[in-house]
C-alpha positions as CSV (number, residue, x, y, z in Angstrom):
1,M,0.0,0.0,0.0
2,L,2.8,2.4,0.9
3,Y,4.7,1.4,-2.2
4,R,1.7,2.3,-4.4
5,K,1.2,5.6,-2.6
6,F,4.9,6.4,-3.1
7,L,4.7,5.5,-6.8
8,T,1.6,7.7,-7.2
9,L,3.4,10.6,-5.5
10,L,6.7,10.1,-7.4
11,P,5.7,12.0,-10.6
12,W,4.7,15.0,-8.5
13,L,8.0,14.9,-6.6
14,L,9.7,14.8,-10.0
15,L,7.7,17.9,-11.1
16,A,8.7,19.6,-7.9
17,A,12.4,18.7,-8.5
18,L,12.3,20.1,-12.0
19,V,10.7,23.3,-10.8
20,Y,13.3,23.6,-8.1
21,T,16.1,23.0,-10.5
22,Y,14.9,25.6,-13.0
23,H,14.1,28.2,-10.3
24,H,17.4,27.9,-8.3
25,E,19.7,27.2,-11.3
26,S,21.9,24.6,-9.7
27,N,25.6,25.3,-10.4
28,A,26.1,21.7,-11.4
29,L,23.4,21.9,-14.0
30,N,24.0,25.5,-15.2
31,P,26.3,24.5,-18.1
32,M,23.7,22.1,-19.4
33,L,20.8,24.5,-19.0
34,N,22.9,27.3,-20.7
35,R,23.7,25.0,-23.6
36,L,20.0,24.1,-24.0
37,Q,19.0,27.7,-23.9
38,N,21.7,28.8,-26.4
39,Y,20.7,26.0,-28.8
40,T,17.0,27.1,-28.5
41,F,17.8,30.8,-29.2
42,D,20.1,29.9,-32.0
43,T,17.4,27.8,-33.6
44,Y,15.0,30.8,-33.5
45,Q,17.5,32.9,-35.4
46,R,18.2,30.1,-38.0
47,L,14.5,29.7,-38.6
48,H,13.7,33.4,-38.6
49,P,16.9,35.5,-39.2
50,R,16.9,39.3,-39.4
51,E,15.7,40.6,-42.8
52,N,18.3,42.0,-45.2
53,K,17.3,45.6,-45.1
54,S,19.1,48.4,-46.9
55,V,21.0,50.5,-44.4
56,E,24.0,52.9,-44.8
57,I,26.4,50.8,-42.7
58,Y,29.5,49.4,-44.4
59,V,32.7,47.5,-43.7
60,V,35.8,48.8,-45.4
61,D,37.7,45.6,-45.9
62,I,41.4,45.3,-46.0
63,D,41.1,42.3,-48.2
64,E,43.5,40.3,-50.4
65,K,43.0,42.7,-53.3
66,S,44.0,45.6,-51.1
67,L,47.1,43.9,-49.8
68,E,48.2,43.1,-53.4
69,A,47.8,46.8,-54.4
70,V,49.2,48.5,-51.3
71,G,51.4,45.9,-49.7
72,Q,51.5,43.5,-46.9
73,W,49.9,44.2,-43.5
74,P,50.4,46.2,-41.4
75,W,50.1,49.2,-43.7
76,P,51.8,52.4,-43.0
77,R,49.6,54.5,-40.8
78,N,49.5,57.4,-43.2
79,K,47.7,55.0,-45.6
80,I,45.2,54.3,-42.8
81,A,44.9,58.1,-42.3
82,M,44.4,58.6,-46.0
83,L,41.7,55.9,-46.1
84,I,39.8,57.5,-43.2
85,E,40.1,61.0,-44.7
86,K,38.7,59.8,-48.0
87,L,35.7,58.3,-46.2
88,F,34.9,61.5,-44.4
89,E,35.3,63.4,-47.6
90,K,32.5,61.2,-49.0
91,G,30.3,62.3,-46.0
92,V,30.4,59.3,-43.6
93,S,29.2,60.1,-40.1
94,S,31.6,58.0,-38.2
95,V,34.3,55.4,-38.6
96,G,35.1,52.6,-36.2
97,L,38.5,50.8,-36.3
98,D,38.5,47.0,-35.7
99,I,42.3,47.5,-35.5
100,V,44.6,48.4,-32.6
101,F,47.9,50.3,-33.0
102,A,49.7,49.0,-30.0
103,E,53.2,49.9,-31.2
104,K,54.7,52.8,-33.2
105,D,54.6,52.6,-37.0
106,G,57.8,50.8,-37.9
107,K,57.5,52.0,-41.5
108,S,57.4,55.7,-40.7
109,P,60.5,57.7,-42.0
110,D,61.5,58.8,-38.5
111,M,61.7,55.1,-37.5
112,L,63.7,54.0,-40.6
113,V,66.1,57.0,-41.1
114,D,68.8,55.4,-39.0
115,E,68.8,52.4,-41.2
116,W,69.2,54.4,-44.4
117,D,72.6,55.2,-45.8
118,V,72.1,59.0,-46.3
119,D,73.9,62.1,-45.5
120,T,73.2,64.3,-42.5
121,Q,71.3,66.9,-44.4
122,T,69.0,64.4,-46.0
123,K,68.4,62.7,-42.7
124,Q,67.4,66.0,-41.2
125,K,64.9,66.6,-44.0
126,L,63.5,63.2,-43.5
127,L,63.1,63.8,-39.8
128,E,61.1,66.9,-40.5
129,I,58.5,64.9,-42.3
130,P,55.6,64.2,-40.0
131,S,55.6,60.6,-38.7
132,H,52.9,58.3,-39.8
133,D,51.6,58.1,-36.2
134,D,51.4,61.9,-36.2
135,V,49.4,61.9,-39.4
136,L,47.0,59.3,-38.1
137,A,46.7,61.2,-34.8
138,Q,45.7,64.4,-36.7
139,V,42.9,62.4,-38.4
140,F,41.8,61.0,-35.1
141,A,41.6,64.5,-33.7
142,K,39.8,65.9,-36.7
143,Y,37.1,63.4,-37.3
144,P,34.7,61.2,-35.2
145,V,36.8,58.1,-35.4
146,V,36.4,55.4,-32.8
147,A,39.9,54.0,-31.9
148,G,39.6,50.3,-31.3
149,F,41.4,48.5,-28.6
150,V,41.4,44.9,-27.3
151,G,39.0,44.4,-24.3
152,S,38.2,41.2,-22.5
153,P,35.0,41.4,-20.5
154,G,34.6,38.7,-18.0
155,F,38.3,38.3,-17.4
156,K,40.3,39.2,-14.3
157,V,43.5,41.3,-14.4
158,N,46.6,39.1,-15.2
159,S,50.1,39.5,-16.3
160,R,49.1,39.9,-19.9
161,S,46.6,42.7,-19.2
162,V,47.6,46.4,-19.6
163,S,46.8,49.5,-17.6
164,V,43.6,51.4,-17.9
165,F,43.0,54.7,-19.6
166,D,40.3,57.3,-19.8
167,P,37.9,56.4,-22.6
168,K,36.4,60.0,-22.7
169,V,32.9,58.9,-22.0
170,E,30.2,60.3,-19.7
171,I,28.0,57.7,-18.0
172,K,24.9,59.1,-16.5
173,N,24.1,57.7,-13.0
174,K,27.5,56.2,-13.0
175,D,27.6,55.4,-9.3
176,N,24.5,53.2,-9.6
177,V,25.7,51.6,-12.8
178,L,29.3,50.8,-12.0
179,N,28.6,47.7,-9.8
180,H,26.3,46.2,-12.4
181,V,28.7,46.5,-15.3
182,M,30.7,43.3,-16.1
183,P,34.3,43.6,-15.1
184,G,37.1,43.0,-17.6
185,V,40.6,43.8,-18.6
186,I,42.4,45.6,-21.5
187,G,44.4,43.3,-23.6
188,A,46.0,45.8,-25.9
189,R,45.6,49.6,-26.3
190,N,46.7,52.2,-28.8
191,I,50.0,54.1,-28.4
192,E,49.6,57.1,-26.3
193,K,49.8,59.6,-29.2
194,L,46.8,58.0,-30.9
195,E,44.9,57.3,-27.7
196,T,45.1,61.0,-26.7
197,A,44.2,62.2,-30.1
198,A,41.2,60.0,-30.6
199,Q,37.8,61.5,-29.7
200,Y,36.1,58.1,-29.2
201,H,37.2,54.7,-28.0
202,G,35.5,51.3,-28.3
203,Y,36.7,47.9,-27.5
204,F,36.6,44.9,-29.7
205,G,36.5,41.5,-28.1
206,Y,33.8,39.0,-27.3
207,Y,32.2,37.3,-24.4
208,Q,32.1,33.8,-25.8
209,D,29.9,31.1,-24.3
210,T,31.6,28.2,-22.6
211,D,29.9,25.7,-24.9
212,S,31.4,27.0,-28.1
213,A,33.4,29.9,-29.8
214,M,30.1,31.2,-31.1
215,V,29.4,35.0,-30.7
216,R,25.9,35.3,-29.5
217,H,26.0,38.4,-27.3
218,V,28.4,41.1,-26.6
219,P,28.6,43.2,-23.4
220,L,28.0,46.8,-24.5
221,F,30.2,47.9,-21.6
222,F,32.9,46.5,-19.3
223,R,34.5,48.2,-16.4
224,A,38.2,48.3,-15.5
225,G,39.2,50.3,-12.5
226,E,37.0,53.4,-12.3
227,Y,36.3,53.5,-16.0
228,I,33.5,52.1,-18.1
229,Y,34.4,51.2,-21.7
230,P,31.8,50.9,-24.5
231,T,32.0,48.3,-27.3
232,L,33.2,49.4,-30.8
233,A,29.7,49.2,-32.4
234,L,28.1,51.2,-29.7
235,A,30.8,53.9,-29.7
236,T,30.5,54.1,-33.5
237,L,26.8,54.7,-33.2
238,N,27.4,57.3,-30.5
239,A,29.9,59.1,-32.7
240,A,27.5,59.1,-35.7
241,N,24.7,60.3,-33.4
242,E,26.8,63.2,-32.1
243,S,25.9,62.2,-28.6
244,N,28.8,64.0,-27.0
245,H,30.2,60.8,-25.6
246,V,27.2,60.5,-23.3
247,Y,25.6,57.1,-22.4
248,D,22.4,57.1,-20.4
249,I,22.3,53.7,-18.8
250,E,19.0,52.8,-17.0
251,T,18.9,50.3,-14.2
252,D,16.2,48.4,-12.3
253,A,16.0,45.9,-9.5
254,Y,17.6,43.2,-11.6
255,G,20.6,45.3,-12.8
256,L,21.2,47.1,-16.1
257,K,18.1,47.6,-18.2
258,S,18.8,49.8,-21.3
259,V,21.2,52.3,-22.7
260,S,20.2,55.4,-24.8
261,L,22.3,57.9,-26.7
262,E,21.0,61.4,-26.0
263,G,17.4,60.3,-26.0
264,R,17.9,58.2,-29.2
265,F,18.5,54.5,-29.8
266,S,17.1,53.1,-26.6
267,I,18.8,49.8,-26.6
268,P,17.6,47.0,-24.2
269,I,20.3,45.0,-22.5
270,E,20.6,42.1,-20.1
271,S,21.1,42.7,-16.4
272,N,24.9,42.4,-16.8
273,G,25.0,44.7,-19.8
274,Q,25.1,42.1,-22.5
275,Y,23.4,42.6,-25.9
276,R,22.2,39.6,-27.8
277,I,22.9,40.1,-31.5
278,Y,20.0,39.5,-33.9
279,Y,21.9,38.2,-36.9
280,R,21.1,38.1,-40.6
281,K,22.8,35.7,-43.0
282,Y,26.4,36.7,-43.8
283,I,26.6,37.3,-47.5
284,N,29.9,38.2,-49.1
285,D,30.6,41.6,-50.5
286,K,29.8,40.7,-54.1
287,V,26.3,39.8,-53.2
288,A,25.4,42.2,-50.4
289,G,27.6,45.2,-51.1
290,R,28.2,45.8,-47.5
291,Y,31.9,45.0,-47.7
292,I,33.9,47.6,-49.7
293,S,37.5,46.9,-50.6
294,A,39.9,49.4,-49.0
295,V,41.9,49.8,-52.2
296,G,38.7,50.8,-53.9
297,I,38.3,53.7,-51.5
298,L,42.0,54.7,-51.8
299,N,41.9,54.8,-55.6
300,E,38.2,56.0,-55.6
301,K,37.1,53.3,-58.0
302,E,34.8,51.2,-55.9
303,I,33.0,53.8,-53.7
304,P,29.3,53.4,-53.2
305,Q,27.2,56.1,-54.7
306,N,26.0,57.4,-51.4
307,L,28.2,57.3,-48.3
308,N,26.7,60.4,-46.9
309,A,25.9,59.9,-43.1
310,A,27.0,56.3,-43.4
311,M,28.6,54.5,-40.5
312,V,31.8,52.5,-41.4
313,L,33.8,49.9,-39.7
314,I,37.3,49.3,-40.9
315,G,38.5,45.7,-40.6
316,T,40.3,43.0,-42.4
317,S,39.3,39.7,-44.0
318,A,42.6,38.9,-45.7
319,A,43.9,35.4,-44.9
320,G,46.2,35.4,-41.9
321,T,45.2,38.9,-40.7
322,F,41.9,38.3,-38.9
323,D,40.4,36.0,-36.3
324,L,37.6,33.7,-37.4
325,R,34.3,33.8,-35.6
326,S,31.2,31.7,-35.5
327,T,27.6,33.0,-35.3
328,P,24.3,31.2,-34.9
329,L,23.8,31.5,-38.7
330,D,27.3,31.0,-40.1
331,P,30.1,28.7,-38.9
332,V,32.9,31.1,-40.1
333,V,32.8,34.9,-40.5
334,P,35.4,37.6,-40.2
335,G,35.6,39.1,-36.7
336,V,34.3,42.4,-37.9
337,E,31.1,40.8,-39.0
338,S,29.6,40.6,-35.5
339,H,30.4,44.3,-35.0
340,I,28.5,45.4,-38.1
341,Q,25.6,43.0,-37.4
342,M,25.3,44.5,-33.9
343,L,25.6,48.0,-35.2
344,E,22.8,47.3,-37.8
345,S,20.6,45.7,-35.2
346,M,21.0,48.7,-32.8
347,Y,20.5,51.3,-35.5
348,L,17.3,49.6,-36.9
349,G,15.9,49.0,-33.4
350,E,15.6,45.3,-34.0
351,H,16.5,44.0,-30.6
352,L,16.3,40.6,-29.2
353,T,14.9,40.9,-25.7
354,R,14.1,38.6,-22.8
355,P,11.9,40.4,-20.3
356,R,13.1,40.3,-16.7
357,A,10.0,38.3,-15.6
358,M,10.2,35.8,-18.5
359,K,11.8,33.2,-16.4
360,D,9.0,33.4,-13.9
361,Y,6.4,33.0,-16.7
362,E,8.3,30.0,-17.9
363,L,8.3,28.6,-14.4
364,Y,4.5,29.1,-14.2
365,A,4.1,27.4,-17.6
366,L,6.2,24.5,-16.5
367,I,4.1,24.0,-13.4
368,G,0.7,24.4,-15.2
369,L,1.6,22.2,-18.2
370,G,3.3,19.6,-16.0
371,V,0.1,19.3,-13.9
372,I,-2.0,18.9,-17.0
373,L,0.3,16.3,-18.4
374,L,0.5,14.3,-15.2
375,L,-3.2,14.3,-14.7
376,S,-3.8,13.2,-18.3
377,V,-1.5,10.2,-18.1
378,H,-2.8,9.3,-14.6
379,Y,-6.4,9.3,-15.5
380,F,-6.5,8.5,-19.2
381,G,-3.4,6.4,-19.8
382,A,-0.2,6.7,-21.8
383,L,-1.9,6.9,-25.2
384,V,-4.1,9.9,-24.3
385,G,-1.2,11.3,-22.4
386,L,0.9,11.1,-25.5
387,A,-1.7,13.1,-27.4
388,V,-1.8,15.7,-24.6
389,F,2.0,15.7,-24.5
390,S,2.1,16.4,-28.3
391,I,-0.5,19.2,-28.0
392,L,1.3,20.8,-25.1
393,N,4.6,20.7,-27.0
394,I,3.1,22.2,-30.1
395,S,1.4,24.9,-28.0
396,V,4.7,25.8,-26.3
397,L,6.6,26.0,-29.6
398,A,3.8,28.0,-31.3
399,T,3.8,30.5,-28.4
400,A,7.5,30.9,-28.5
401,A,7.4,31.3,-32.3
402,Y,4.8,33.9,-32.0
403,F,6.7,36.0,-29.5
404,F,9.9,35.7,-31.4
405,I,8.5,36.5,-34.9
406,N,6.2,39.3,-33.8
407,E,7.9,40.8,-30.7
408,L,11.5,39.5,-30.9
409,I,11.0,38.2,-27.4
410,L,13.1,35.2,-26.4
411,V,11.1,32.4,-24.7
412,D,13.3,29.6,-23.4
413,V,11.2,26.5,-24.2
414,S,14.1,24.1,-23.9
415,F,13.7,23.2,-20.2
416,I,9.9,23.2,-20.4
417,L,10.0,20.7,-23.3
418,L,12.7,18.6,-21.6
419,S,10.7,18.6,-18.4
420,L,7.5,17.6,-20.2
421,F,9.3,14.7,-21.8
422,I,10.8,13.6,-18.5
423,L,7.4,13.9,-16.8
424,Y,5.6,12.0,-19.6
425,L,8.2,9.3,-19.7
426,G,8.4,9.1,-15.9
427,Q,4.6,9.1,-15.3
428,S,4.1,6.5,-18.1
429,I,6.8,4.2,-16.7
430,I,5.4,4.6,-13.2
431,K,1.8,4.0,-14.4
432,Y,3.0,0.9,-16.4
433,A,4.8,-0.4,-13.3
434,M,1.7,0.2,-11.1
435,E,-0.5,-1.5,-13.7
436,R,2.0,-4.4,-13.8
437,A,2.0,-4.6,-10.0
438,S,-1.8,-4.3,-10.0
439,K,-2.1,-7.1,-12.5
440,R,0.4,-9.2,-10.6
441,A,-1.6,-8.6,-7.4
442,I,-4.8,-9.4,-9.1
443,R,-3.3,-12.6,-10.5
444,N,-2.0,-13.6,-7.1
445,A,-5.3,-12.7,-5.4
446,F,-7.6,-14.5,-7.8
447,S,-5.5,-17.3,-9.2
448,H,-6.8,-19.6,-6.5
449,Y,-10.4,-18.5,-7.1
450,L,-10.7,-18.0,-10.8
451,S,-9.7,-19.9,-13.9
452,P,-6.5,-18.8,-15.7
453,E,-8.6,-17.4,-18.5
454,M,-10.6,-15.3,-16.1
455,V,-7.5,-14.2,-14.2
456,K,-6.1,-13.0,-17.6
457,I,-9.2,-11.0,-18.4
458,V,-9.2,-9.4,-15.0
459,S,-5.5,-8.6,-15.0
460,E,-5.7,-7.1,-18.5
461,D,-8.7,-5.0,-17.6
462,P,-9.0,-4.4,-13.9
463,S,-11.9,-2.1,-14.6
464,K,-14.0,-5.2,-15.0
465,L,-13.5,-5.9,-11.3
466,S,-15.9,-4.8,-8.6
467,L,-13.9,-5.2,-5.5
468,G,-15.6,-2.6,-3.4
469,G,-18.7,-3.5,-1.3
470,E,-21.8,-3.4,-3.5
471,E,-25.2,-5.0,-3.9
472,K,-25.2,-7.5,-6.8
473,E,-27.1,-10.5,-8.1
474,I,-25.1,-13.6,-7.4
475,T,-25.6,-17.3,-7.9
476,V,-24.0,-19.1,-4.9
477,L,-23.0,-22.8,-4.7
478,F,-22.4,-24.8,-1.6
479,S,-21.2,-28.4,-1.7
480,D,-20.5,-30.7,1.3
481,I,-19.3,-34.3,1.7
482,R,-21.9,-36.5,3.4
483,G,-20.6,-38.4,6.4
484,F,-17.2,-36.7,6.3
485,T,-16.7,-37.0,10.1
486,T,-17.2,-40.8,10.0
487,M,-15.0,-41.1,6.9
488,S,-12.2,-39.1,8.4
489,E,-12.2,-41.3,11.5
490,G,-11.4,-44.3,9.4
491,L,-8.5,-42.7,7.6
492,T,-5.0,-41.7,8.6
493,P,-4.2,-38.0,8.3
494,K,-2.2,-38.7,5.1
495,Q,-5.0,-40.7,3.6
496,L,-7.6,-38.0,4.5
497,T,-5.4,-35.3,3.0
498,T,-5.0,-37.4,-0.2
499,V,-8.8,-38.0,-0.5
500,L,-9.6,-34.3,0.1
501,N,-7.1,-33.1,-2.4
502,R,-8.2,-35.6,-5.0
503,Y,-11.8,-34.4,-4.5
504,L,-11.3,-30.7,-4.2
505,T,-8.9,-30.3,-7.1
506,P,-11.3,-31.5,-9.9
507,M,-14.2,-29.7,-8.2
508,T,-12.2,-26.4,-8.2
509,E,-11.3,-26.9,-11.8
510,I,-14.9,-27.4,-12.8
511,V,-16.0,-24.2,-11.0
512,Q,-13.3,-22.2,-12.6
513,N,-13.9,-23.6,-16.0
514,H,-17.5,-22.4,-15.8
515,N,-16.3,-18.9,-14.8
516,G,-17.0,-19.3,-11.2
517,T,-15.1,-17.8,-8.2
518,I,-14.0,-20.1,-5.4
519,D,-14.9,-18.2,-2.2
520,K,-13.4,-20.6,0.4
521,Y,-12.9,-24.2,1.4
522,M,-14.4,-25.1,4.8
523,G,-12.9,-28.5,5.5
524,D,-14.7,-30.7,3.1
525,A,-17.1,-28.0,2.0
526,V,-16.7,-25.8,-1.0
527,M,-18.3,-22.3,-1.4
528,A,-18.3,-20.7,-4.9
529,F,-20.2,-17.9,-6.6
530,W,-20.8,-16.5,-10.0
531,N,-21.2,-12.9,-11.4
532,A,-18.4,-11.4,-9.3
533,P,-15.8,-10.0,-9.5
534,L,-16.6,-10.2,-13.2
535,N,-20.0,-9.8,-14.7
536,I,-21.0,-13.2,-16.1
537,K,-23.9,-13.5,-18.5
538,N,-26.3,-16.3,-17.6
539,H,-24.4,-16.9,-14.4
540,A,-27.2,-19.1,-12.9
541,F,-27.0,-21.4,-15.9
542,K,-23.2,-21.6,-15.7
543,A,-23.4,-22.4,-12.0
544,C,-25.9,-25.2,-12.5
545,A,-23.8,-26.6,-15.4
546,A,-20.8,-26.7,-13.0
547,A,-22.9,-28.4,-10.3
548,L,-24.0,-31.1,-12.7
549,E,-20.5,-31.6,-14.0
550,M,-19.2,-31.9,-10.4
551,L,-21.6,-34.8,-9.8
552,A,-20.6,-36.5,-13.0
553,R,-16.9,-36.0,-12.2
554,L,-17.5,-37.4,-8.6
555,N,-18.8,-40.7,-10.1
556,K,-15.5,-41.1,-12.0
557,L,-13.6,-40.2,-8.9
558,N,-15.4,-42.7,-6.7
559,E,-14.5,-45.5,-9.2
560,E,-10.8,-44.4,-8.8
561,L,-11.1,-44.3,-5.0
562,K,-12.6,-47.8,-5.0
563,K,-9.6,-49.1,-7.0
564,D,-7.2,-47.5,-4.5
565,G,-9.0,-49.0,-1.5
566,L,-10.3,-45.6,-0.3
567,P,-13.8,-44.7,0.8
568,V,-16.1,-43.3,-1.8
569,I,-17.5,-39.7,-1.5
570,D,-21.1,-38.6,-1.5
571,I,-22.0,-34.9,-1.7
572,G,-24.9,-32.6,-1.7
573,I,-25.0,-29.3,-3.6
574,G,-27.3,-26.3,-3.0
575,L,-27.6,-23.3,-5.3
576,N,-29.4,-20.0,-4.9
577,T,-29.6,-16.8,-6.9
578,D,-30.2,-13.6,-5.0
579,T,-28.9,-10.0,-4.6
580,V,-26.2,-10.0,-1.9
581,T,-23.3,-7.9,-0.7
582,V,-20.1,-8.6,-2.4
583,G,-16.6,-7.2,-1.9
584,N,-13.5,-7.1,0.2
585,M,-14.5,-7.8,3.8
586,G,-12.4,-8.1,6.9
587,S,-10.0,-5.9,8.8
588,D,-7.4,-3.4,7.5
589,Q,-4.8,-6.0,8.2
590,R,-6.5,-9.0,6.7
591,F,-9.5,-9.2,4.4
592,D,-11.1,-11.6,1.8
593,Y,-13.1,-11.1,-1.3
594,T,-16.4,-12.7,-0.4
595,I,-20.2,-12.4,-0.4
596,M,-22.7,-12.0,2.5
597,G,-26.4,-11.9,2.8
598,D,-29.6,-13.9,3.3
599,G,-29.3,-15.3,-0.2
600,V,-25.9,-16.8,0.8
601,N,-27.4,-18.4,3.9
602,L,-30.2,-19.9,1.9
603,G,-27.8,-21.5,-0.5
604,S,-26.1,-23.1,2.4
605,R,-29.4,-24.3,3.9
606,L,-30.4,-25.8,0.5
607,E,-27.2,-27.9,0.5
608,G,-28.2,-29.2,3.9
609,Q,-31.7,-30.1,2.7
610,C,-30.2,-32.5,0.2
611,K,-30.0,-35.0,3.0
612,T,-33.7,-34.4,3.9
613,Y,-34.9,-35.1,0.4
614,G,-32.3,-37.7,-0.5
615,V,-31.1,-35.9,-3.6
616,K,-27.7,-34.6,-4.6
617,L,-28.6,-31.2,-6.0
618,I,-31.2,-28.7,-4.9
619,I,-31.8,-25.3,-6.5
620,S,-34.0,-22.5,-5.3
621,E,-37.0,-21.1,-7.3
622,S,-35.0,-18.0,-8.2
623,T,-32.2,-20.0,-9.7
624,F,-34.8,-22.2,-11.5
625,N,-36.5,-19.1,-13.0
626,Q,-33.1,-17.8,-14.2
627,L,-32.5,-21.1,-16.0
628,L,-35.9,-20.9,-17.8
629,K,-34.8,-17.5,-19.2
630,V,-32.0,-19.4,-21.0
631,Q,-33.8,-22.6,-22.0
632,D,-36.2,-25.2,-20.7
633,V,-34.4,-27.6,-18.2
634,S,-35.2,-30.8,-16.4
635,A,-35.9,-29.8,-12.8
636,M,-38.2,-31.7,-10.5
637,Y,-40.3,-29.8,-7.9
638,L,-39.5,-31.0,-4.4
639,D,-41.2,-28.8,-1.8
640,T,-42.0,-25.4,-0.6
641,V,-39.9,-25.0,2.5
642,A,-38.9,-22.4,5.1
643,V,-35.4,-23.4,6.0
644,K,-34.3,-23.3,9.6
645,G,-34.0,-19.8,10.9
646,K,-36.2,-18.3,8.2
647,T,-40.0,-17.7,8.0
648,D,-40.2,-16.9,4.3
649,A,-40.8,-20.1,2.3
650,V,-39.1,-20.9,-1.0
651,K,-39.9,-23.5,-3.7
652,I,-37.0,-25.9,-4.2
653,Y,-36.2,-28.1,-7.1
654,N,-34.0,-31.1,-7.8
655,L,-32.0,-30.2,-10.9
656,L,-31.7,-33.3,-13.1
657,S,-30.4,-31.9,-16.4
658,L,-30.0,-28.7,-18.3
659,D,-31.7,-30.3,-21.3
660,K,-35.4,-30.2,-22.1
661,P,-37.2,-32.9,-20.2
662,S,-38.4,-36.0,-22.1
663,G,-39.3,-39.6,-21.5
664,E,-39.2,-40.9,-18.0
665,M,-37.6,-37.7,-16.7
666,L,-40.5,-35.7,-18.0
667,E,-43.0,-38.1,-16.5
668,K,-41.3,-37.8,-13.1
669,I,-41.4,-34.0,-13.3
670,E,-45.1,-34.0,-14.2
671,L,-45.9,-36.4,-11.4
672,M,-44.4,-34.1,-8.8
673,K,-46.2,-31.1,-10.3
674,R,-49.5,-33.0,-9.9
675,F,-48.6,-34.2,-6.4
676,S,-47.8,-30.6,-5.3
677,V,-51.3,-29.4,-6.4
678,E,-53.0,-32.4,-4.7
679,F,-50.9,-31.9,-1.5
680,K,-51.6,-28.2,-1.2
681,C,-55.3,-28.8,-1.8
682,Q,-55.3,-31.5,1.0
683,Q,-56.4,-34.2,-1.5
684,W,-54.6,-36.7,0.6
685,E,-55.8,-39.9,-1.1
686,N,-54.9,-38.6,-4.6
687,A,-51.7,-37.3,-3.3
688,L,-50.7,-40.6,-1.7
689,E,-51.5,-42.5,-4.9
690,T,-49.4,-40.1,-6.9
691,I,-46.4,-40.0,-4.6
692,K,-46.2,-43.8,-4.4
693,S,-45.1,-44.0,-8.0
694,D,-41.8,-45.8,-8.5
695,L,-40.6,-42.8,-10.5
696,I,-40.4,-40.7,-7.4
697,P,-37.2,-41.0,-5.4
698,L,-37.6,-43.3,-2.4
699,T,-36.6,-40.8,0.2
700,V,-39.0,-38.2,-1.2
701,R,-41.7,-40.8,-1.4
702,D,-41.3,-42.0,2.2
703,M,-41.0,-38.4,3.5
704,Y,-44.3,-37.3,2.0
705,I,-46.1,-40.5,2.9
706,E,-45.2,-39.8,6.5
707,R,-46.0,-36.2,6.3
708,I,-49.4,-36.9,4.8
709,S,-50.2,-39.4,7.5
710,E,-49.5,-36.8,10.2
711,L,-51.3,-33.9,8.4
712,S,-54.4,-35.9,7.6
713,K,-55.0,-36.3,11.3
714,Q,-54.8,-32.5,11.9
715,E,-57.3,-29.8,11.4
716,L,-55.4,-27.4,9.2
717,P,-56.2,-23.7,8.8
718,E,-58.1,-22.5,5.8
719,N,-55.0,-20.6,4.6
720,W,-52.7,-23.5,4.9
721,D,-50.3,-23.4,1.9
722,G,-48.4,-26.6,2.3
723,V,-45.1,-24.9,3.5
724,Y,-42.7,-27.2,5.3
725,F,-40.7,-25.6,8.2
726,A,-37.4,-27.4,8.2
727,S,-36.0,-28.3,11.6
728,T,-32.5,-29.1,10.5
729,K,-29.9,-27.2,8.5
């Protein structure tokens, strides 16, 4: 009982464990949950990537063609300065450099003059030429150029990190913001001359997920020391927007919430400042036109028609000069690709968002859907549960798809779907185990009472069982060995056991073969009933068929016992059909499936009356009437009797055969019918003449002759109905 209760409770404990796991984010499971979430959000983007909209944002690409024309990388910085100047001459609004100049330009004349074999005057003239770094610094100071540097958000200061510098930004509400911004380190920074000249600074670097090198989101800021550094894409947008280096970062109870640039471009961010990039498919420059070859700008041959107010990132895709990155849509892209994709997404206002309370909503969904699924499997089975499981999965996916496509809201369905699968599988296995245990218990409980075929039916469909206490029409059979006490006294215990087993075994088989239920053995007596726990059509007919077969089988058994030198067995059988109480009865510790009621007692009394009337099988009037509903049978009326302990009289019959009466059997039945009329009408002479027929069983004949002799001497009341009040059981 406790085991079944535990199994019933187990799916709910499993649901509680899943809810707890999702709510508390166990450190041990965090990597797995993060991988599932990342895979889910990546799938959203693959199925519905950002549209390829026309926007004035470009990458000036230092590609293979540019290197062939200008020379190997790194280029002289005066070339970089020239490239930037030409871009601003065409009207661009800002330029971001996905390049860091961490050392002086080794190709500048002032750096090479000592290596040249020239006279002093020539050397002096060469030294008067502005250095390449000076040229680039002048461009930095003149135009809204974002000087890129290497930043590593999420890393701690180490021997390879460099000192901090002032990024020249103004962070509104900085004191409240600082503690929420992700810490990081500077990996490489520009030389001081360039750093001082630059109006804007932006880091390039990525916060890669632990499960892959894929760039999914980028912290828009990181802090090092007392400074907060923006990412290259955000700084480029700030420069183009002429936001005066101001970043208005909004916070809430969770942490960082959004950043805006002088009231424009309100950009939602995660609580730690990360921005999840909404990607579109990476298409090369020949198809999309977003990548412009640097040499085309320098020689003014491949400049787009309209660069006015455009934002430009300068990077490199030449082999050996750039780091490869992976995005949810493309396995390999240039590092600058994520920057331009992020810049486009922020500029267009197409932001992937995940509301602060989304995890709570997902938790509520998990609880609600989990309850629905568990109840479905519990009450309707695994097949219906599978349909509900499928519908719930489709509903969850459809809801997530709606929010992503229409609102760009990220709903993490991974854990919900995984949990529903675990719950369905767990509940189905548990229900299967419980059903198996129930079937096994049923087989164990009824294998001694029902036939194997009936046990199989019951175990396969326990709903056919009626184990609770209920009122039900039952046909009950009692059989008892005549003179058992005397017989047992003449046998050794071993012989007695042998005789009983040889008798009870075939009797039990006969009952079970006729779909009966063995209630109990009471020494030499057998009690059985029909129509419970399974509903049995024509149960009275089957019970009578079993009784007749028991008598026939007993004749064969007696022949075998004679041969073995053992005493023969004589039995009496009584059957009654009535509505009785059936079910498990007893105490909480021990109970049996049995029947109780006056109808049961009457069946027992009828078995006892077999001795009185000298017959082997007596059935009640109710059983006889049930037989007639099936077919005409051969049953001889015996008497109308009120058994001991009862005042209500019942007609009783000696069942001879389940076939239609004919010949001598029919004549015997008709004689008893005529006698019963004559007897009740007190026609004693006619009754005596009828009962003295040799066709009437001797015991019945003698009993009625004696009864008539006594009754004929009495003055009977007018309402006398011929009822015999039995004085023995």
